[in-house]
C-alpha positions as CSV (number, residue, x, y, z in Angstrom):
1,X,56.9,26.9,-6.9
2,X,60.3,26.0,-6.4
3,X,62.2,26.6,-2.2
4,X,65.9,26.5,-0.9
5,X,65.5,25.4,3.3
6,X,68.8,26.1,4.9
7,X,68.5,24.4,8.7
8,X,72.6,25.3,8.7
9,X,72.0,28.8,8.2
10,X,68.0,28.9,9.7
11,X,66.8,30.7,6.2
12,X,64.0,30.0,3.6
13,X,64.3,32.1,0.7
14,X,62.4,31.1,-3.3
15,X,64.0,29.8,-6.0
16,X,66.5,26.3,-5.8
17,X,70.3,25.7,-5.1
18,X,73.0,24.6,-6.2
19,X,75.1,23.3,-3.4
20,X,71.7,21.7,-2.2
21,X,72.9,17.8,-0.1
22,X,69.1,17.0,-0.1
23,X,66.6,17.6,-3.3
24,X,62.9,17.0,-2.5
25,X,60.3,17.4,-5.1
26,X,56.6,17.0,-3.6
27,X,53.7,18.9,-5.0
28,X,52.6,21.8,-3.5
29,X,49.3,20.2,-2.1
30,X,51.3,16.7,-0.3
31,X,53.8,19.2,0.6
32,X,51.1,21.0,3.0
33,X,49.6,18.4,4.3
34,X,53.5,17.3,5.4
35,X,53.2,20.1,7.7
36,X,49.8,20.0,9.2
37,X,51.0,15.8,9.5
38,X,47.5,14.7,7.7
39,X,49.4,13.0,5.2
40,X,53.2,11.3,5.5
41,X,56.0,11.8,4.3
42,X,57.0,7.3,3.9
43,X,53.8,7.0,2.2
44,X,53.9,9.4,-0.2
45,X,57.6,8.7,-0.6
46,X,56.3,4.8,-1.5
47,X,53.0,6.2,-3.8
48,X,56.1,8.2,-5.4
49,X,54.7,11.3,-5.2
50,X,57.8,12.2,-3.1
51,X,60.4,12.2,-4.4
52,X,64.5,12.4,-2.9
53,X,67.8,13.0,-4.5
54,X,70.7,12.9,-2.9
55,X,71.3,13.1,0.7
56,X,68.3,10.4,1.9
57,X,69.3,10.3,5.2
58,X,68.3,14.3,5.4
59,X,65.2,14.1,3.8
60,X,64.1,11.5,7.1
61,X,64.7,14.2,9.2
62,X,61.9,16.4,7.2
63,X,59.0,14.6,8.4
64,X,60.4,15.0,12.5
65,X,61.2,19.3,11.6
66,X,56.9,19.5,11.2
67,X,56.7,17.4,14.8
68,X,58.5,19.5,16.1
69,X,57.0,22.6,15.3
70,X,53.0,21.9,15.8
71,X,51.5,23.5,18.5
72,X,50.8,20.3,20.2
73,X,54.3,19.7,20.6
74,X,55.3,22.5,22.2
75,X,52.3,22.2,24.5
76,X,54.1,19.5,25.4
77,X,57.6,20.6,26.7
78,X,56.1,22.7,29.0
């Protein structure tokens, strides 16, 4: 499946974007592992399971985004 995540406008939609600054190619299972923090993006990248096209610095922010949205992160901010 192909999804577009537009962080500037806070929109997620199905399908590709023609104006993406960064494109990340990863399997559905590995993406689920990233979002649940069971897998590490850097490890997947080194194994060739996560591919990045475009702005690498934006791709590096992806893992930070997932960490900020975990239940433990939300309770630690209280």
